[in-house]
NULUMPA-776123 format. One record per atom (N, C-alpha, C, O): atom name; x, y, z. Coordinates in steps of 0.001 Angstrom, whole numbers, m for minus. Example, Ala and Ser with C-alpha at 12.3 -4.5 7.8 and 13.67 -1.06 7.14 Angstrom:
2
rec at = N, xx = 13190, yy = m5690, zz = 7800
rec at = CA, xx = 12300, yy = m4500, zz = 7800
rec at = C, xx = 13200, yy = m3300, zz = 7800
rec at = O, xx = 14236, yy = m3319, zz = 8465
rec at = N, xx = 12850, yy = m2250, zz = 7080
rec at = CA, xx = 13670, yy = m1060, zz = 7140
rec at = C, xx = 12900, yy = 30, zz = 7870
rec at = O, xx = 13409, yy = 1138, zz = 8039
***
This chain:
82
rec at = N, xx = 756, yy = m727, zz = 166
rec at = CA, xx = 189, yy = m137, zz = 269
rec at = C, xx = 830, yy = 1278, zz = 256
rec at = O, xx = 1667, yy = 1514, zz = 1127
rec at = N, xx = 547, yy = 2152, zz = m565
rec at = CA, xx = 1653, yy = 3391, zz = m769
rec at = C, xx = 896, yy = 4271, zz = 479
rec at = O, xx = m163, yy = 4099, zz = 1082
rec at = N, xx = 1970, yy = 5303, zz = 565
rec at = CA, xx = 1378, yy = 6297, zz = 1803
rec at = C, xx = 1458, yy = 7261, zz = 779
rec at = O, xx = 2065, yy = 7426, zz = m279
rec at = N, xx = 348, yy = 8029, zz = 1707
rec at = CA, xx = 157, yy = 9541, zz = 1282
rec at = C, xx = m743, yy = 9477, zz = 183
rec at = O, xx = m729, yy = 10530, zz = m454
rec at = N, xx = m1630, yy = 8498, zz = m331
rec at = CA, xx = m2664, yy = 8659, zz = m914
rec at = C, xx = m4141, yy = 8601, zz = m890
rec at = O, xx = m5141, yy = 8962, zz = m1511
rec at = N, xx = m3718, yy = 7909, zz = 234
rec at = CA, xx = m5631, yy = 7559, zz = 1116
rec at = C, xx = m6024, yy = 8671, zz = 2658
rec at = O, xx = m5249, yy = 8927, zz = 3579
rec at = N, xx = m7272, yy = 9084, zz = 2511
rec at = CA, xx = m7611, yy = 9681, zz = 2936
rec at = C, xx = m7702, yy = 9246, zz = 4990
rec at = O, xx = m7964, yy = 8095, zz = 5339
rec at = N, xx = m7509, yy = 10074, zz = 5764
rec at = CA, xx = m7199, yy = 9942, zz = 6912
rec at = C, xx = m8672, yy = 9378, zz = 7302
rec at = O, xx = m9741, yy = 9577, zz = 6724
rec at = N, xx = m8356, yy = 8505, zz = 8623
rec at = CA, xx = m9527, yy = 7454, zz = 8631
rec at = C, xx = m9445, yy = 7352, zz = 10530
rec at = O, xx = m8754, yy = 6721, zz = 11330
rec at = N, xx = m10152, yy = 7985, zz = 10590
rec at = CA, xx = m10219, yy = 8312, zz = 12500
rec at = C, xx = m11567, yy = 8525, zz = 13049
rec at = O, xx = m12547, yy = 8702, zz = 12325
rec at = N, xx = m11608, yy = 8508, zz = 14298
rec at = CA, xx = m13109, yy = 8821, zz = 14991
rec at = C, xx = m13878, yy = 9283, zz = 14230
rec at = O, xx = m13526, yy = 8867, zz = 13126
rec at = N, xx = m15257, yy = 10279, zz = 14059
rec at = CA, xx = m16439, yy = 10707, zz = 14370
rec at = C, xx = m17631, yy = 10725, zz = 14488
rec at = O, xx = m18279, yy = 10267, zz = 13547
rec at = N, xx = m18186, yy = 11131, zz = 15399
rec at = CA, xx = m19564, yy = 11572, zz = 15112
rec at = C, xx = m20164, yy = 11847, zz = 13998
rec at = O, xx = m19778, yy = 12439, zz = 12989
rec at = N, xx = m21552, yy = 11156, zz = 14395
rec at = CA, xx = m22556, yy = 11348, zz = 13170
rec at = C, xx = m23561, yy = 11963, zz = 13842
rec at = O, xx = m23281, yy = 11788, zz = 15027
rec at = N, xx = m24764, yy = 12703, zz = 13756
rec at = CA, xx = m25858, yy = 13239, zz = 14537
rec at = C, xx = m26761, yy = 13738, zz = 13626
rec at = O, xx = m26729, yy = 14613, zz = 12760
rec at = N, xx = m27507, yy = 13021, zz = 14008
rec at = CA, xx = m28962, yy = 12581, zz = 13454
rec at = C, xx = m29272, yy = 13739, zz = 13604
rec at = O, xx = m28748, yy = 14013, zz = 14684
rec at = N, xx = m30001, yy = 15018, zz = 13092
rec at = CA, xx = m31005, yy = 16042, zz = 13288
rec at = C, xx = m31884, yy = 15713, zz = 13890
rec at = O, xx = m32107, yy = 15955, zz = 15076
rec at = N, xx = m32773, yy = 14860, zz = 12838
rec at = CA, xx = m34444, yy = 14818, zz = 13031
rec at = C, xx = m34509, yy = 13990, zz = 14002
rec at = O, xx = m35632, yy = 13904, zz = 14499
rec at = N, xx = m33229, yy = 12961, zz = 14727
rec at = CA, xx = m34289, yy = 12132, zz = 15657
rec at = C, xx = m33719, yy = 12730, zz = 16950
rec at = O, xx = m34278, yy = 12475, zz = 18016
rec at = N, xx = m32422, yy = 13664, zz = 16896
rec at = CA, xx = m32050, yy = 13895, zz = 18122
rec at = C, xx = m30999, yy = 12861, zz = 18709
rec at = O, xx = m30927, yy = 12498, zz = 19883
rec at = N, xx = m30312, yy = 12520, zz = 17800
rec at = CA, xx = m29219, yy = 11004, zz = 18319
rec at = C, xx = m27674, yy = 11127, zz = 17788
rec at = O, xx = m27267, yy = 11611, zz = 16731
rec at = N, xx = m27194, yy = 10734, zz = 18502
rec at = CA, xx = m25555, yy = 10766, zz = 17916
rec at = C, xx = m24809, yy = 9354, zz = 18071
rec at = O, xx = m24927, yy = 8600, zz = 19036
rec at = N, xx = m24033, yy = 9147, zz = 16956
rec at = CA, xx = m23316, yy = 7685, zz = 17380
rec at = C, xx = m21658, yy = 7966, zz = 16701
rec at = O, xx = m21418, yy = 8571, zz = 15657
rec at = N, xx = m20706, yy = 7368, zz = 17585
rec at = CA, xx = m19529, yy = 7612, zz = 17345
rec at = C, xx = m18894, yy = 6742, zz = 16117
rec at = O, xx = m19563, yy = 5717, zz = 15981
rec at = N, xx = m18431, yy = 6774, zz = 15711
rec at = CA, xx = m17696, yy = 5767, zz = 14918
rec at = C, xx = m16414, yy = 6227, zz = 13825
rec at = O, xx = m15989, yy = 7335, zz = 13500
rec at = N, xx = m16186, yy = 5414, zz = 13596
rec at = CA, xx = m14802, yy = 5797, zz = 12171
rec at = C, xx = m15134, yy = 6416, zz = 11030
rec at = O, xx = m16305, yy = 6453, zz = 10654
rec at = N, xx = m14482, yy = 6780, zz = 10585
rec at = CA, xx = m14548, yy = 7007, zz = 8985
rec at = C, xx = m13421, yy = 8174, zz = 8183
rec at = O, xx = m12653, yy = 8967, zz = 8728
rec at = N, xx = m13570, yy = 8025, zz = 7275
rec at = CA, xx = m12775, yy = 8949, zz = 6540
rec at = C, xx = m13666, yy = 10539, zz = 6192
rec at = O, xx = m13006, yy = 11169, zz = 5366
rec at = N, xx = m14807, yy = 11214, zz = 6563
rec at = CA, xx = m15289, yy = 11975, zz = 6554
rec at = C, xx = m15328, yy = 12829, zz = 7684
rec at = O, xx = m15538, yy = 12283, zz = 8767
rec at = N, xx = m15151, yy = 14195, zz = 7651
rec at = CA, xx = m14360, yy = 14775, zz = 8607
rec at = C, xx = m15508, yy = 16214, zz = 8360
rec at = O, xx = m16331, yy = 16343, zz = 7454
rec at = N, xx = m15175, yy = 17276, zz = 9625
rec at = CA, xx = m16822, yy = 18478, zz = 10166
rec at = C, xx = m15762, yy = 19288, zz = 10606
rec at = O, xx = m14790, yy = 18967, zz = 11289
rec at = N, xx = m16185, yy = 20785, zz = 9953
rec at = CA, xx = m15838, yy = 21894, zz = 10645
rec at = C, xx = m16029, yy = 22282, zz = 11889
rec at = O, xx = m15410, yy = 23128, zz = 12533
rec at = N, xx = m17129, yy = 21462, zz = 12264
rec at = CA, xx = m17620, yy = 21570, zz = 13289
rec at = C, xx = m17237, yy = 19819, zz = 14263
rec at = O, xx = m17130, yy = 18659, zz = 13863
rec at = N, xx = m17114, yy = 20616, zz = 15945
rec at = CA, xx = m16683, yy = 19221, zz = 16791
rec at = C, xx = m17431, yy = 19381, zz = 17961
rec at = O, xx = m18169, yy = 20351, zz = 18133
rec at = N, xx = m17302, yy = 18618, zz = 18651
rec at = CA, xx = m18472, yy = 17816, zz = 20049
rec at = C, xx = m17700, yy = 17413, zz = 20910
rec at = O, xx = m16614, yy = 17039, zz = 20466
rec at = N, xx = m17890, yy = 17316, zz = 22376
rec at = CA, xx = m17389, yy = 16883, zz = 23252
rec at = C, xx = m18404, yy = 15551, zz = 23376
rec at = O, xx = m19632, yy = 15466, zz = 23382
rec at = N, xx = m17501, yy = 14705, zz = 23458
rec at = CA, xx = m17847, yy = 13446, zz = 23077
rec at = C, xx = m18346, yy = 13012, zz = 24759
rec at = O, xx = m17977, yy = 13754, zz = 25670
rec at = N, xx = m19472, yy = 11372, zz = 25175
rec at = CA, xx = m19753, yy = 11384, zz = 26541
rec at = C, xx = m18034, yy = 10874, zz = 27267
rec at = O, xx = m17726, yy = 11057, zz = 28445
rec at = N, xx = m17431, yy = 10444, zz = 26564
rec at = CA, xx = m16005, yy = 9911, zz = 27343
rec at = C, xx = m15109, yy = 11356, zz = 27637
rec at = O, xx = m14031, yy = 11258, zz = 28224
rec at = N, xx = m15503, yy = 12393, zz = 27295
rec at = CA, xx = m14439, yy = 13415, zz = 27380
rec at = C, xx = m14110, yy = 13813, zz = 26109
rec at = O, xx = m14605, yy = 14930, zz = 25955
rec at = N, xx = m13440, yy = 13416, zz = 24973
rec at = CA, xx = m12681, yy = 13805, zz = 23845
rec at = C, xx = m13338, yy = 14729, zz = 23107
rec at = O, xx = m14261, yy = 15331, zz = 23655
rec at = N, xx = m13122, yy = 14924, zz = 22218
rec at = CA, xx = m13460, yy = 15972, zz = 21058
rec at = C, xx = m13540, yy = 15411, zz = 19836
rec at = O, xx = m12392, yy = 15250, zz = 19420
rec at = N, xx = m14218, yy = 15093, zz = 19181
rec at = CA, xx = m14025, yy = 14850, zz = 18015
rec at = C, xx = m15142, yy = 15709, zz = 16814
rec at = O, xx = m16131, yy = 16376, zz = 17118
rec at = N, xx = m14571, yy = 15413, zz = 15300
rec at = CA, xx = m15489, yy = 15954, zz = 14694
rec at = C, xx = m16589, yy = 15346, zz = 14511
rec at = O, xx = m16835, yy = 14163, zz = 14747
rec at = N, xx = m17705, yy = 16661, zz = 13815
rec at = CA, xx = m19345, yy = 15670, zz = 13710
rec at = C, xx = m19480, yy = 16362, zz = 12548
rec at = O, xx = m19128, yy = 17471, zz = 12146
rec at = N, xx = m20187, yy = 15263, zz = 12028
rec at = CA, xx = m21071, yy = 15560, zz = 10713
rec at = C, xx = m22582, yy = 14865, zz = 11398
rec at = O, xx = m23037, yy = 13941, zz = 12073
rec at = N, xx = m23038, yy = 16548, zz = 10364
rec at = CA, xx = m24773, yy = 16700, zz = 10999
rec at = C, xx = m25568, yy = 15653, zz = 9595
rec at = O, xx = m25174, yy = 16018, zz = 8488
rec at = N, xx = m26297, yy = 14803, zz = 9576
rec at = CA, xx = m26864, yy = 13965, zz = 8626
rec at = C, xx = m28444, yy = 14120, zz = 9162
rec at = O, xx = m28824, yy = 14031, zz = 10329
rec at = N, xx = m29483, yy = 14450, zz = 7627
rec at = CA, xx = m30627, yy = 14368, zz = 7961
rec at = C, xx = m31118, yy = 13446, zz = 8645
rec at = O, xx = m31863, yy = 13679, zz = 9597
rec at = N, xx = m30702, yy = 11972, zz = 8184
rec at = CA, xx = m31316, yy = 10855, zz = 7989
rec at = C, xx = m31246, yy = 9720, zz = 8873
rec at = O, xx = m32380, yy = 9318, zz = 8614
rec at = N, xx = m30733, yy = 8719, zz = 9875
rec at = CA, xx = m30000, yy = 7412, zz = 9778
rec at = C, xx = m31225, yy = 6844, zz = 10315
rec at = O, xx = m32338, yy = 7367, zz = 10358
rec at = N, xx = m30812, yy = 5552, zz = 10767
rec at = CA, xx = m31452, yy = 3898, zz = 11141
rec at = C, xx = m32089, yy = 4833, zz = 12132
rec at = O, xx = m33287, yy = 4569, zz = 12026
rec at = N, xx = m31983, yy = 5602, zz = 12868
rec at = CA, xx = m32924, yy = 5978, zz = 13917
rec at = C, xx = m34042, yy = 6786, zz = 13592
rec at = O, xx = m34823, yy = 7127, zz = 14480
rec at = N, xx = m34225, yy = 7185, zz = 12220
rec at = CA, xx = m35128, yy = 8485, zz = 12079
rec at = C, xx = m36240, yy = 8215, zz = 10813
rec at = O, xx = m37384, yy = 8615, zz = 10596
rec at = N, xx = m34844, yy = 6906, zz = 9762
rec at = CA, xx = m35538, yy = 5897, zz = 8818
rec at = C, xx = m36533, yy = 5763, zz = 8711
rec at = O, xx = m36611, yy = 5293, zz = 9846
rec at = N, xx = m38084, yy = 5701, zz = 8183
rec at = CA, xx = m39365, yy = 5263, zz = 8236
rec at = C, xx = m38834, yy = 3774, zz = 8463
rec at = O, xx = m39022, yy = 3168, zz = 9518
rec at = N, xx = m38131, yy = 3233, zz = 7329
rec at = CA, xx = m37995, yy = 1651, zz = 7065
rec at = C, xx = m37490, yy = 644, zz = 8313
rec at = O, xx = m37632, yy = m566, zz = 8487
rec at = N, xx = m36879, yy = 1627, zz = 9049
rec at = CA, xx = m35692, yy = 651, zz = 10477
rec at = C, xx = m36859, yy = 873, zz = 11447
rec at = O, xx = m36908, yy = 85, zz = 12391
rec at = N, xx = m38022, yy = 2033, zz = 11351
rec at = CA, xx = m38584, yy = 2666, zz = 12679
rec at = C, xx = m40000, yy = 1682, zz = 13069
rec at = O, xx = m40516, yy = 1404, zz = 14151
rec at = N, xx = m40320, yy = 1339, zz = 11754
rec at = CA, xx = m41430, yy = 156, zz = 11266
rec at = C, xx = m42394, yy = 1509, zz = 10943
rec at = O, xx = m43471, yy = 1015, zz = 11275
rec at = N, xx = m42695, yy = 2749, zz = 10559
rec at = CA, xx = m43536, yy = 3445, zz = 9984
rec at = C, xx = m43972, yy = 3366, zz = 8734
rec at = O, xx = m44890, yy = 3981, zz = 8190
rec at = N, xx = m43038, yy = 2333, zz = 8200
rec at = CA, xx = m43783, yy = 2737, zz = 6997
rec at = C, xx = m44448, yy = 2529, zz = 6102
rec at = O, xx = m44970, yy = 1430, zz = 6292
rec at = N, xx = m44940, yy = 3178, zz = 4679
rec at = CA, xx = m46588, yy = 2911, zz = 4221
rec at = C, xx = m46204, yy = 1990, zz = 3016
rec at = O, xx = m45424, yy = 1988, zz = 2063
rec at = N, xx = m47287, yy = 1122, zz = 3639
rec at = CA, xx = m47158, yy = 38, zz = 2285
rec at = C, xx = m48107, yy = 589, zz = 1168
rec at = O, xx = m49221, yy = 1032, zz = 1445
rec at = N, xx = m47616, yy = 541, zz = m102
rec at = CA, xx = m48831, yy = 1569, zz = m858
rec at = C, xx = m49506, yy = m8, zz = m1765
rec at = O, xx = m48888, yy = m966, zz = m2230
rec at = N, xx = m50912, yy = 281, zz = m1727
rec at = CA, xx = m52049, yy = m878, zz = m2178
rec at = C, xx = m51700, yy = m778, zz = m3766
rec at = O, xx = m52421, yy = m53, zz = m4451
rec at = N, xx = m50497, yy = m1558, zz = m4447
rec at = CA, xx = m50774, yy = m1556, zz = m5959
rec at = C, xx = m51364, yy = m2344, zz = m6566
rec at = O, xx = m51448, yy = m2193, zz = m7785
rec at = N, xx = m52139, yy = m3752, zz = m5762
rec at = CA, xx = m52951, yy = m4131, zz = m6154
rec at = C, xx = m54207, yy = m3639, zz = m6393
rec at = O, xx = m55009, yy = m4117, zz = m7195
rec at = N, xx = m54389, yy = m2587, zz = m5627
rec at = CA, xx = m56065, yy = m2351, zz = m5735
rec at = C, xx = m55874, yy = m1054, zz = m6717
rec at = O, xx = m56952, yy = m601, zz = m7102
rec at = N, xx = m54773, yy = m403, zz = m7173
rec at = CA, xx = m54162, yy = 852, zz = m8229
rec at = C, xx = m54792, yy = 70, zz = m9755
rec at = O, xx = m55729, yy = 441, zz = m10462
rec at = N, xx = m53808, yy = m1217, zz = m9924
rec at = CA, xx = m54413, yy = m2100, zz = m10956
rec at = C, xx = m55592, yy = m2025, zz = m11161
rec at = O, xx = m56110, yy = m1547, zz = m12170
rec at = N, xx = m56252, yy = m2583, zz = m10040
rec at = CA, xx = m58109, yy = m2902, zz = m10541
rec at = C, xx = m58636, yy = m1684, zz = m10642
rec at = O, xx = m59363, yy = m1774, zz = m11631
rec at = N, xx = m58699, yy = m837, zz = m10318
rec at = CA, xx = m59227, yy = 762, zz = m10126
rec at = C, xx = m59096, yy = 1233, zz = m11811
rec at = O, xx = m60012, yy = 1759, zz = m12442
rec at = N, xx = m57675, yy = 892, zz = m12380
rec at = CA, xx = m57234, yy = 1144, zz = m13407
rec at = C, xx = m57937, yy = 556, zz = m14837
rec at = O, xx = m58265, yy = 1033, zz = m15924
rec at = N, xx = m57968, yy = m778, zz = m14173
rec at = CA, xx = m58841, yy = m1929, zz = m15632
rec at = C, xx = m60380, yy = m1343, zz = m15172
rec at = O, xx = m60640, yy = m667, zz = m16168
rec at = N, xx = m61439, yy = m1210, zz = m14355
rec at = CA, xx = m62509, yy = m1093, zz = m14422
rec at = C, xx = m62539, yy = 966, zz = m14689
rec at = O, xx = m63175, yy = 1807, zz = m14055
rec at = N, xx = m62103, yy = 1046, zz = m15220
rec at = CA, xx = m61768, yy = 2657, zz = m15833
rec at = C, xx = m61734, yy = 2582, zz = m17134
rec at = O, xx = m62407, yy = 3234, zz = m17933
rec at = N, xx = m60673, yy = 1508, zz = m17415
rec at = CA, xx = m60147, yy = 1968, zz = m19084
rec at = C, xx = m60661, yy = 812, zz = m19813
rec at = O, xx = m60807, yy = 820, zz = m21035
rec at = N, xx = m61013, yy = m469, zz = m18844
rec at = CA, xx = m61032, yy = m1562, zz = m19636
rec at = C, xx = m59924, yy = m2485, zz = m19707
rec at = O, xx = m58800, yy = m2084, zz = m20008
rec at = N, xx = m60250, yy = m4096, zz = m19363
rec at = CA, xx = m59513, yy = m4990, zz = m19429
rec at = C, xx = m58719, yy = m4909, zz = m20483
rec at = O, xx = m59529, yy = m4403, zz = m21259
rec at = N, xx = m57701, yy = m5029, zz = m21129
rec at = CA, xx = m57146, yy = m5157, zz = m22991
rec at = C, xx = m56865, yy = m6693, zz = m22890
rec at = O, xx = m56713, yy = m7125, zz = m21747
rec at = N, xx = m56766, yy = m7659, zz = m24030
rec at = CA, xx = m56527, yy = m8408, zz = m24167
rec at = C, xx = m57191, yy = m9720, zz = m23953
rec at = O, xx = m56608, yy = m10763, zz = m24249
***
């Protein structure tokens, strides 16, 4: 592996603004802002719009579309071809 071609990989805090939740992980992303974490150290923070804490798929609030009902309604309106 060559030196000086890879981005720096270190601890970063990702903060989900929608759910008011933050988690510490390692990443190559960095941010201008910093935050003091629970362990007393200061880490760069990256604000994200959505994470697994606030995403509807993971929270169980996802809506399922009734595609069968839409097809039947289309066939009633315009007649079944074939």
